[in-house]
KOLKETI-901083 format. One line per 8 residues: their letters; for each residue x, y, z of C-alpha. Coordinates in pm, 1 decimal, always signed. Each point is the difference from the previous one (the first is absolute). Example, Ala and Ser with C-alpha at 12.3 -4.5 7.8 and 13.67 -1.06 7.14 Angstrom:
2
AS) +1230.0,-450.0,+780.0 | +137.0,+344.0,-66.0
// end
This chain:
372
MAGDYVFD) -6459.6,+4242.9,+342.5 | -320.6,-192.0,+77.9 | +71.9,-208.3,+292.1 | +263.2,+151.8,+150.4 | +74.2,+82.1,+365.6 | +14.8,+337.0,+55.2 | +183.7,+99.9,+365.4 | -92.8,+291.2,+148.1
RVEGEGIF) +349.4,+227.0,-14.6 | +122.1,+254.0,+281.5 | +199.4,+248.6,-182.5 | +244.4,+249.6,+143.8 | +362.6,+111.4,+55.3 | +170.6,-256.0,+236.4 | -280.0,-257.9,-9.1 | +128.2,-350.7,-193.5
EIPVGPVH) -234.6,-354.8,-42.2 | +157.9,-302.5,+119.4 | -203.8,-295.6,-180.7 | -3.6,-342.1,+211.8 | -83.1,-312.4,-149.9 | -249.0,-168.2,-156.7 | +296.8,-286.7,+22.2 | +150.3,+1.4,+366.5
AGIIEPGH) +301.3,-161.7,+151.3 | -200.3,-252.0,+200.8 | -231.5,-267.3,-86.8 | -341.9,+233.7,+30.5 | -216.1,+65.2,-295.0 | +43.7,+315.7,-200.8 | -92.1,+343.2,+90.9 | +65.6,+346.1,-178.4
FRFSVMGE) +122.7,+272.3,+318.1 | +55.2,+368.7,-178.8 | +134.9,+229.8,+294.6 | +18.4,+363.9,-69.1 | +264.8,+136.0,+281.7 | +189.5,+317.1,+82.3 | +299.9,-103.5,+91.9 | -80.1,-317.9,+266.1
SVIKLEIR) -366.2,+119.4,+53.7 | -259.8,-137.1,-179.3 | -260.9,+229.8,-122.1 | -224.5,-269.6,-194.9 | -32.5,-364.0,-39.6 | -168.6,-145.0,-300.5 | -61.4,-378.0,-1.1 | -100.6,-202.5,-322.0
HFYTHKGT) -124.2,-400.4,+25.8 | -119.7,-236.5,-183.3 | +282.1,-115.8,-177.3 | -106.0,-364.3,+99.5 | -394.4,-13.2,-40.9 | -75.4,-357.1,+61.0 | -398.5,+31.2,-52.5 | -56.5,-236.1,+305.0
EKSGEGKS) -354.3,+117.9,-25.3 | -60.1,-103.2,-350.2 | +93.8,-343.1,+68.9 | -185.9,-51.5,+309.7 | -340.9,+36.8,-242.8 | -136.2,-316.9,-97.1 | +225.5,-233.2,+260.2 | -83.3,-241.2,+297.1
PEHLICLA) +14.2,+172.6,+328.0 | +259.0,-220.4,+96.4 | +178.2,+76.2,-304.8 | -81.3,+400.8,+101.3 | +169.5,-15.5,+350.1 | +301.1,-150.0,-154.9 | +14.6,+304.4,-201.3 | -71.9,+206.7,+285.4
ERISGDNS) +318.1,-111.8,+176.8 | +209.9,+99.6,-265.3 | -78.5,+389.2,-17.6 | +229.3,+61.5,+262.8 | +211.2,-289.0,+150.9 | +72.7,+115.0,+326.4 | -382.6,+74.7,+3.4 | -98.1,-320.3,-60.6
VAHAVACA) -216.6,-92.7,+259.6 | -140.7,+337.8,+9.0 | -117.2,-0.3,-349.3 | -110.9,-366.6,+51.2 | -254.6,+51.4,+269.3 | -140.2,+325.5,-145.4 | -103.2,-215.3,-273.9 | -115.6,-262.9,+106.6
QALEVLGG) -185.3,+176.3,+255.0 | -189.5,+166.3,-339.4 | -15.2,-334.0,-115.2 | -172.8,-179.5,+292.8 | -262.6,+333.6,+49.3 | -117.3,-110.8,-374.5 | +4.5,-326.2,+79.1 | -197.7,+6.5,+338.2
MEVPLRAQ) +307.3,-194.0,+167.2 | +34.1,-14.0,+366.5 | +396.1,-1.0,+116.3 | -19.2,-183.5,+287.7 | +186.2,+150.7,+331.4 | +269.7,-190.5,+30.4 | +123.9,+72.4,-374.6 | -68.9,+366.5,+64.9
MIRVIYLE) +245.4,-8.3,+304.4 | +235.0,-147.7,-195.9 | -23.9,+251.5,-291.0 | +31.4,+233.8,+280.5 | +334.7,-150.6,+74.6 | +147.3,-19.5,-356.3 | -100.0,+370.3,-44.9 | +199.7,+111.4,+290.1
LERLHNHM) +251.4,-224.2,-71.6 | +52.4,+173.4,-333.8 | -23.2,+348.3,+161.0 | +289.7,-110.0,+207.6 | +239.5,-92.3,-250.9 | -69.2,+327.7,-206.4 | -5.4,+229.1,+285.3 | +365.0,-196.9,+79.6
SDIAGISL) +113.8,+60.1,-358.5 | -141.9,+345.1,+19.0 | +195.7,+143.4,+305.8 | +336.9,-179.6,-89.9 | -51.9,+216.0,-341.9 | -7.2,+319.7,+188.8 | +281.3,-106.3,+194.5 | +197.4,-109.8,-263.1
DAAFSFGA) -45.1,+339.7,-198.1 | +92.9,+202.0,+298.6 | +329.6,-192.3,+4.6 | -56.8,-232.0,+334.4 | +114.9,-353.6,-207.1 | -34.2,-161.9,+373.2 | -373.8,+74.4,+44.2 | -80.5,-100.5,-329.7
SQLMRLKE) +209.6,-354.5,+22.0 | -163.7,-86.8,+301.4 | -345.9,+115.9,-110.7 | +27.3,-163.7,-312.0 | +96.0,-314.8,+154.7 | -288.5,+1.3,+223.1 | -216.0,+8.7,-304.1 | +162.3,-310.2,-167.8
SLLNLNER) -105.2,-170.6,+344.7 | -315.7,+60.2,-52.0 | -19.2,-95.6,-394.0 | +151.9,-325.1,+129.5 | -278.3,-20.8,+281.2 | -272.0,+75.6,-305.0 | +176.7,-264.6,-197.0 | -16.9,-241.8,+284.6
LTGTRLLR) -343.5,+63.0,+106.0 | -124.8,+15.8,-355.8 | +250.8,-103.5,-268.8 | +48.3,+272.0,-163.1 | +191.4,+357.8,+155.2 | -241.6,+271.9,-158.0 | -280.9,-221.0,+107.6 | -148.2,-55.4,-347.9
SAVILGGV) -323.0,-232.0,-22.8 | -30.7,-46.7,+380.0 | -295.0,+230.6,-91.4 | -259.4,-186.6,-181.0 | -382.2,+74.7,-86.3 | -207.5,-120.0,+326.7 | +281.1,+36.8,+211.6 | +317.5,-149.8,+45.4
CRDISEAE) +200.0,-252.9,-159.5 | +160.4,-184.5,+307.5 | -41.6,+7.3,+376.9 | +237.9,+96.5,+262.6 | +12.4,-288.0,+232.0 | +45.0,+12.4,+383.7 | +381.7,-102.4,+8.4 | +33.3,+297.7,-266.0
KGWLIETI) -204.5,+208.5,+209.5 | +237.2,-7.7,+295.2 | +369.1,+11.8,-249.2 | -168.0,+312.6,-155.5 | -80.2,+187.2,+320.1 | +301.7,-76.1,+130.9 | +164.1,+113.4,-358.0 | -164.8,+346.4,+0.3
KKSEEDFD) +69.6,+66.3,+324.0 | +371.0,-19.4,-50.9 | -23.8,+173.5,-285.7 | -172.1,+298.4,+196.5 | +272.0,+12.5,+263.9 | +269.4,-19.2,-317.5 | -180.4,+299.4,-176.9 | -36.9,+147.6,+340.6
EIVKILGQ) +341.9,+59.5,+63.1 | +66.9,+113.0,-319.0 | -253.9,+268.0,+15.8 | +253.9,+102.8,+274.6 | +280.2,+19.0,-170.2 | -181.0,+234.4,-260.0 | -91.4,+227.6,+217.5 | +325.0,+33.4,+117.2
VDSLIDRA) +150.5,+103.0,-352.5 | +82.0,+372.0,+33.7 | +43.3,-24.4,-383.5 | -319.4,-192.8,-108.0 | -224.5,+197.9,+214.0 | +137.5,+350.7,-134.7 | -63.1,-152.8,-361.7 | -345.0,-93.0,+69.4
ETTGQIKK) -138.9,+318.3,+195.0 | -147.5,+303.8,-217.6 | +67.8,-262.1,-327.0 | -238.2,-4.9,-258.4 | -333.1,+120.1,+207.7 | -335.3,-14.6,-137.5 | -254.5,+187.4,+132.5 | -319.0,-122.3,+143.7
EIAETLGA) -215.8,+202.3,-233.1 | +214.2,-95.8,-312.4 | -53.6,-352.5,+150.4 | -359.9,-24.5,+24.9 | -32.3,+192.4,-341.4 | +177.4,-248.9,-199.8 | -144.4,-231.9,+179.9 | +330.6,-133.6,+159.1
VGPVARAS) -68.2,-379.8,+145.0 | +157.6,-241.9,+259.6 | +404.8,+69.8,+189.9 | -19.0,+359.1,-225.4 | -347.6,+100.8,+107.8 | +58.9,-92.6,+365.1 | +331.3,+187.2,+15.4 | -147.0,+304.2,-89.8
GVDRDLRR) -280.2,+7.8,+265.2 | -254.1,-175.5,-220.3 | -160.7,-268.3,+250.7 | -170.5,-243.9,-198.8 | +62.9,-400.9,-32.0 | -225.8,-222.1,-179.0 | +1.0,-274.3,+247.3 | -128.8,+195.0,+274.3
DHPYAAYR) -231.2,+214.3,-176.2 | -102.5,-259.1,-214.4 | +83.1,-323.8,+146.2 | +53.0,-289.9,-256.8 | +121.6,-338.4,+73.1 | -35.6,-81.0,+358.8 | +142.0,+359.7,+76.0 | -259.7,+95.4,+241.3
DFSFKVPV) +57.2,-249.5,+234.8 | +378.9,+140.7,+87.9 | +43.4,+313.3,+216.6 | +330.0,+180.6,-192.3 | +117.3,+387.3,-33.7 | +15.7,+200.0,-274.0 | +315.0,+225.5,+25.4 | -24.4,+346.9,-159.4
FTGGDVES) +253.6,+251.8,-1.4 | +0.9,+347.5,-119.3 | +292.6,+84.8,-153.2 | -49.9,-127.4,-350.4 | +395.8,-52.7,-11.6 | +251.9,-282.2,-75.9 | +18.9,-23.5,+414.4 | -378.5,-12.3,+17.4
RMNVKIQE) -45.8,-296.6,-300.9 | +268.3,-189.9,+199.0 | -155.6,+29.6,+323.8 | -325.6,-92.0,-126.5 | +88.1,-357.7,-137.5 | +250.4,-63.8,+308.2 | -311.7,+52.7,+198.3 | -239.6,-193.3,-218.9
AYESFKMI) +276.9,-307.1,+20.9 | -61.3,-34.0,+378.8 | -397.3,-5.7,-74.1 | +73.3,-252.7,-247.9 | +206.5,-231.2,+240.8 | -244.4,+37.6,+257.7 | -318.0,-81.3,-230.9 | +187.2,-290.8,-178.0
CDALASMP) +39.9,-165.3,+389.7 | -366.8,+95.6,+87.2 | -158.3,-161.2,-326.4 | +221.6,-314.8,+104.8 | -120.3,+21.6,+343.5 | -364.4,+30.3,-62.0 | -18.6,-197.9,-320.8 | -363.9,-195.5,-35.3
PGPVRGAL) -24.4,-358.7,-107.0 | -158.7,-83.9,-331.2 | +72.5,-6.2,-366.7 | +185.8,+184.9,-155.7 | -192.8,+30.7,-374.8 | -349.9,+94.3,-31.5 | -236.2,-202.6,-288.6 | +110.2,+155.8,-306.6
KPLARSRA) -338.0,+170.7,-242.0 | -44.1,+149.6,-318.7 | -10.2,+354.3,-74.5 | -312.1,+216.4,+9.5 | -68.9,+96.7,-367.0 | +35.6,+372.6,-99.8 | +106.1,+92.0,+354.9 | +278.7,+215.2,+140.3
AIGYVESP) +205.7,-25.5,+297.3 | +300.3,+197.5,+186.3 | +286.1,-129.6,+210.8 | +277.0,+178.1,+226.5 | +269.5,-37.7,+215.8 | +204.5,+223.3,+184.8 | +377.3,-144.5,-146.7 | +291.5,+96.6,+66.2
RGECFHWI) -8.1,+317.7,-213.4 | -329.6,+147.4,+107.9 | -351.5,-66.1,-148.9 | -11.4,-288.1,-256.3 | -330.8,-47.2,-187.2 | -156.4,-273.1,-232.8 | -345.1,+48.9,-196.6 | -123.6,-285.6,-237.3
LTDKHGMI) -327.3,+6.8,-211.1 | -113.2,-310.1,-144.0 | -213.4,-41.2,-327.2 | -362.9,-173.2,-45.8 | +178.6,-357.7,-11.4 | +193.4,+49.3,+339.7 | +326.9,+40.7,-165.1 | +243.6,+312.0,+72.7
SRWKVQSP) -43.8,+283.4,-186.5 | +157.7,+270.7,+146.8 | +298.5,+45.6,+247.4 | +98.4,+292.1,+134.8 | +309.8,+24.5,+275.0 | +83.4,+344.8,+182.3 | +374.4,-41.4,+114.5 | +124.4,+204.2,+326.1
SFSNWPLI) +301.0,+86.7,-210.8 | -244.1,+129.4,-284.0 | -148.5,+230.1,+257.9 | +349.5,+110.3,+186.5 | +241.5,+11.7,-335.7 | -121.5,+369.7,-57.4 | +86.6,+122.6,+377.7 | +379.7,-90.5,-82.0
EYAVLENI) -37.7,+314.1,-179.5 | -61.7,+253.9,+288.4 | +230.4,-215.3,+212.5 | +300.3,+108.3,-140.9 | -29.9,+350.8,-32.0 | +230.3,+219.2,+127.4 | +185.1,-303.8,+74.6 | +351.2,-73.7,-134.8
VPDFPLIN) +56.5,-245.4,-263.0 | +220.2,-261.6,+208.5 | -314.5,-12.1,+222.9 | -251.6,-131.8,-266.2 | +147.5,-369.6,+73.9 | -123.4,+7.7,+376.3 | -306.6,+166.3,-86.2 | -78.5,-238.3,-273.6
KSMNLSYS) +34.6,-300.3,+253.1 | -157.5,+141.1,+275.9 | -316.7,-31.5,-235.1 | +84.0,-318.8,-169.6 | -202.5,+31.8,-290.2 | -70.9,-286.8,-240.3 | +76.5,+57.8,-362.7 | -148.8,-338.9,-76.1
GNDR) -323.1,+90.0,+191.3 | -48.7,+295.5,-202.6 | +74.9,-129.0,-285.7 | -225.8,-294.1,+1.0
// end
């Protein structure tokens, strides 16, 4: 029948299909997974998405720049800052707006705070799916403390509306600087202790090693981004390779592993978290005086611009085109989850069905970001 979604079928003696979703037990959005298995070994996985396509890009047409940033924040809730900054940067290029250096520094702080609470959640998910509940609960406790820090700093746990056109919505006072540095250092010490415990749990490491491997050639061919790519030996990070905001003013390491498995993806996120802790403290210590928002200007007519960010999940792009009146005519978003979802079909091959949740958590792909 026209309009039906046709799945590729694997047939043969002893082969079974296991359908999962589109409605899941948790609060995640819908997505359908169809496994073809021989016993418990996965020989094929096919994914179907876009059950909740929201038409976000179309909704942005004709909107004001401020409204567009508001929409961008809602593409993927836990990556609100990344999408807001990428969108704002494209708009600022179109308007020829100068973002003050202090605002750029604060944007870096917000972006790295977002990376931290995302990575805490991801590593906790891996720990939980490997049946190490203690490690998961400790990491989620640390994530909660970071979300509370966000709320105290900006008034919102997920840093919504913290990034505005031309800069940021509020400054960080000297008193807040001292409190923030102290809190971040305590969080790093806490995280370090948890990581040491995780490394001593053989059952966790055994489940993570060699599980869900993605070879470098597959990652490069399919355009993998972010921690998924770096765990497979792809040495790429927009913060270093194409600096934006104030990243050119910082020295930081980009962790790259070559195993391509769950353990490598977990290790990439662990090492990135350490770099984020350091970068936030460095930004607070070196933040120059000055305003936190530049002058607003009208958008150029019949022009296009692109903004980009290395989000916690990877490369995030926002392309914006204006019409002859300087209004937003077209908005195209490339989310990291859209880039990485196809790779999970390769990651699960020759693994057993019970390892799928572990592989899935290690990649942390967003349904909302994909179905935008």
